[in-house]
N, C-alpha and C positions, 0 to 999 in steps of 0.2 A: 387737097386732101382725097384720099380715093375713097369713093362711096363702100361703107362695108356695112350697110343694113338694107333692106329692101322692105318697101312698104308698099300696100296695095292703094291705088290712087284715091285720095281723101275724098274727092267729090262721089264715090260709089258706097261708101258708109257712114262718112263723118258728117257732111252737110250739104245735100244734093244742090240746094239753091245758093250755097257759098256764104250765106249768112252766119255771123258768129255763132257759136254754140254756148249755150250758158247753163254751167252747172252749180247749182244752188243747194245749201243746205246746212244743218247745224254741224259747226267742228264736232261735237260728240253726239251719239245719240245718248240720251240719259235715261228718259222713260218712254215707253210706249205713246203716252198722250202727247208728250212733247215731239215727238217724231212725227206721227199721223195729224197733227193740228198744222206744225209747220209746213209739210207736205201738201196738205189741202189748201194752203193758202198760196203756196208756191206755183200750184198746178193750174191757179189763176191768172198767172203771168204768162202770156201767150210764148215769150222769147226763152222760158226756162224749160230745158227739156231733160235735163238729169238732176236727179236728187242725190245728193252727198251726204254722208256721216260717217264719223269715223266710230268703229266699234272696238279695235284693238290699238289702244292710243300709247305709242313709246314715249314715256314721260322721263324726264330727268332724275326725279326722286320717286322712289315706289311709294311713298307717303301721299303723292297726288294721284288725282282720278286717274285710272287707267283705263277706262271705258267699261262699257258692259259685255264686252265679248259676244261670246255664242249668241246668246239671250236675244241680241239686235238683229239676228239675221232674219229670224221671221217679222220683225217689225218692218223692216225695208223691203222685205217681201211683200208685207201687205199693202205697204206704199206704192208698190209696182201695179198692184193688182186692181186697188180702189182708184188710182189718180192717171194709170196709165203712163207715169214718169218712167224713164230708165233710170236704175239704180247703180251708185259705186261707192265702194270704200277702199281704205288705204290696205294694203297686205304688206307684211312684213317678215312671213316666213311661209313654208311650204304648206304648212297646215292650214295657215289663213286662207290661203288659193284654194285649197281643196273645199273647205267648207263655204268660202263666197260661190265657187263654181256650182256647188252643189245646191245652194238657195237659189240659183237663177239670176245670179246678178250680171249685169249687161257688160260693165267695166271693172277694171279696178285700177290702183294707183300705187306707185312705189314712192315713198315719202323720202325727204333730203337726208333722213339720219340711215335709212338703207341704202340709198344709192353709193354711198362713200364706201360700202363692204364688197367687194367683188363676190366674195364667197355666197353672201346672202344672195345677192342678185342672181349669181348662178343658180342657187338651190332654187329660187322661185322661179327662174326661165325654165327650169325641168319639170317642175310642177304645172307650170301653164304649158307645157308641150301637149298638142292636140287640140287645144282649145281655140275659139277664133274669136274672141273678145277683144276690144280696145284696150291697149294697155297705155296707161299716162305714166310718165317719169319725171318727177320732179328735180330741178338742178340740185346738186349737193349746196351744204351750207356756205362752203369756200367758194369765192370766184374760179372756178377751175371748168373749163369747158371739156377739158380732156377726159375729165371723172364722168361727167354728164353723157358724153358721147359714148364711153364704154359701158354704161350700164344700157343706152340705147343698143349698143351692138349686142351684148348679151342676150338680150330681151328677143330681138331678131332672131340671132342663132337659134333660139329655142323654136322657130317657126312662126312667131308672131308677126303678120303682117300689117296690124292696124296699131300703129304708134303714135303718141303725140307726146311732145315734149312740154313741160309745165314750168314756167319762169316765175318761181315763188320770192325771188329777189335772194342778196348773199350777205352774211354776216361781215359787218364792216367797222373797223375798230375806230374810226374818225365820227364825230359829232354826227348826225344824221336824223333828219325829222321822220325818217321811216325805221320801222322794227328790222327791215331787213332790205338794204340799199338797191334800187333796182337796177344798176349798171346795165342799162339799155343796150350798150354795145356789146354785150355777151350773146344774148338772144338773137339780136341783130345779125350778129357775125354767124350764129347757128343758121338762121334762116339762109344767109348769103350762101353759106357752104352746100345745105342740104334743102332748096326751096320746097321742095315737094314734101318735107315732113312738116305736118301742122304743129304750131305753138300756140298754146293757151297761157294766159298769165292769170295768176292767182291774187289778184289785189289785196286780200285781205291778209295774207301773212307778208307781204311787202309794207302796207301800211301800218299794220298793227294798232289801227285805230280806224273808227268809221268816216271820221271828217274828211280824210283824204282819200277815200274809196273812189269818188266820182272823177277825181283828177287823174288817178292812176288807171282806171277804166277807160278814161277816154284817150288817154295816150295810148294805151294798147291798142285800141280802135284805129286810131291814127297811123300807128305803125305796122297795120295790115294783121295782127295776129289774130288768130283763127277762133279764139274763145275765151270766155273768162269763167274762173272757177271762184264764186264768192259765197262767204259763209253767212248763213241768215238761220235766225232762229227767233221762233214765236216770242219769246220773252227773252231776249240777251241779258239783262240784268240778273236774270237768274241761272244763266249760264255756268255748268261746271268747269268749262276750259274757255280760255280765251273769249271772254264775256265782252271785253273792250272792242274787238272788231269784228263783232256779229252784228248785222244790221236786220230789221225786222222786214218780213215781207213787203209789207207795205211800203217800207222806205225803199226796198230793193227795187219794185216797181217803178217807182218815182226815178230811182237811179237811171234806170235803164231807158226810161221814155226819155230822160234827158240827154242822153249820148245822143253825138252827130255821129251819123255812118256815111263816110265818105266814100266815092268812087274811086277805083284804082287807075281810073284813065278817063278822058273828058272829050269833047269835040276837037274834029278836025283842025279848026283853027287854034284850040286851046294847045292840042301837039304840037303844033308848028311853033308856035311862041316858045312853048316849053323846049322844045330841041333846040332853039337858037339860044335861049339861056343855057341850057347844058352844054352846048358847044363851046361857050365861052368861059364856062366852069372847067371845061377839059383843057381848053388853053391856059388858065392862070394854073392849073395843077402843074402841068409840065413846067410851066415857069417855076414854080414852087420847088419841084424835083430839081432841076438844074441849078437853083439857086442853092438849095440844100447840098448838092453834091460839090458845087464850088466851094461852098463854108467847109466841107469834110475834106477837101484838099488842102485847102489853108490850115486846117487844123494838125493835119500831118506834117505840113512844113514847120508848123511849130514844135509838133513833138520831136522832129528831127533837131530842131534848134536847141530844145533842152536837153535833150539827149547828149548832145557833144558838148553843151555848158554843165551838164550834171546837176539840173534844175530838177525840182520835183513837179510831178506831172499836176496835181491838185493845187492850183492858186486860189484858195478859198478867198481872200480879199476882191480879186478879180471877178470871181463866180457871184459874191454878194452884190459886186456894183451892177453886173449884167441883170441880174436878175431885179433889183430895183427899178433900174432903168427902163428894161424892157416891158414889166408889168406897167409901170407908168404910162410909157407912150400906148400901149395897147388898150389900157382903159381911156384914153384920149380919143382912140378911133374907134371906141364902141365895144370893144372886145372883152369879155367878161375877164375877171381876175383868175378865177379857176382855171379857166381855158389856157391862159398865156402860162400860168405856172405848169399845166401838165406838158405843154407843148415846149416849155423851156428844158424841163426835167428830161423828157425825152431825147431832146436833141445833146444836152450835156452830158449824157448818160454815153451817148453813141461817140461823143467828142473824146471823153475820157478814155474809152475802149480802144478808140483808132489811137489815141496815143500810147496806152499800153503796148497796142501790137508794134508800134514804131520802137518802143524801148527795148521789146524784147526780140527784136528782128535780129539776126545775126548778120553783119556785114559780110 
């Protein structure tokens, strides 16, 4: 995939010491007292660098709390003056951008609902032209990497060179312990495609509750994500929005102090042993590819045989048999049922497509 957005080197503006950036604060600014009290406590946590609070809240129903709006601008400005923390809020329109910039905000973010609308992203990009603040782009609700990249590209084309992608999880139709399933393979693929792009994780929106915050935060750190955005409220039980996923500043401090920050590389001896193991993996991966290629060759032979004998492609009884037996074999070898199911579904989908191609091929 061709690189289509340009950013300044993150070490020059994001985190000179390469430590994860911690953004914390309430889901919504509700009162000046709540904002200031929360900020003062968060400022006591050395790792917290940025204070977040939503001012304009995009809600599903208009009867829900939609934020204090412009009134909160001066509250957050006061946070910046009194605590030294940088301040950030969500913007969903050019008007929001204009007001945030005028109030001296250090950063802004685009939410999941905004990212899916190219017109809104384009308008916000136009409003940001000429500014030099970092812009954070949350992923869309649906697991769609292309839409996420499209929003990043549009903001980049407006001349913004301080970009951050924020992973906040994805809507998932299956049962999940999370409010938004992490689907780590998507942010990992984003980092693979664009290693120079910082990626933060929003554990609050992934979890939807405080019980899972530490697990997801540790996973983010282990995957070399560049920062965390965690919702923190001085009195979560009184919060007007998302009270179940907000953590007190004291508990946030405990969470952060409990995280294990690992090094990206080790000693020369460690690296040598690691390379030996990676070499073995490379060999096995090549064997896997060769075996899959052989399997697909046999699949095409089966397709030809079905075509000659006018037999349907999908043999449901055979597929169910394979499904049961392979899952059983995999579990006996210590592989998870979910992994085997995903693998079988991918292989079966490709097998069906190969046979369709054979059926449609004119002799």
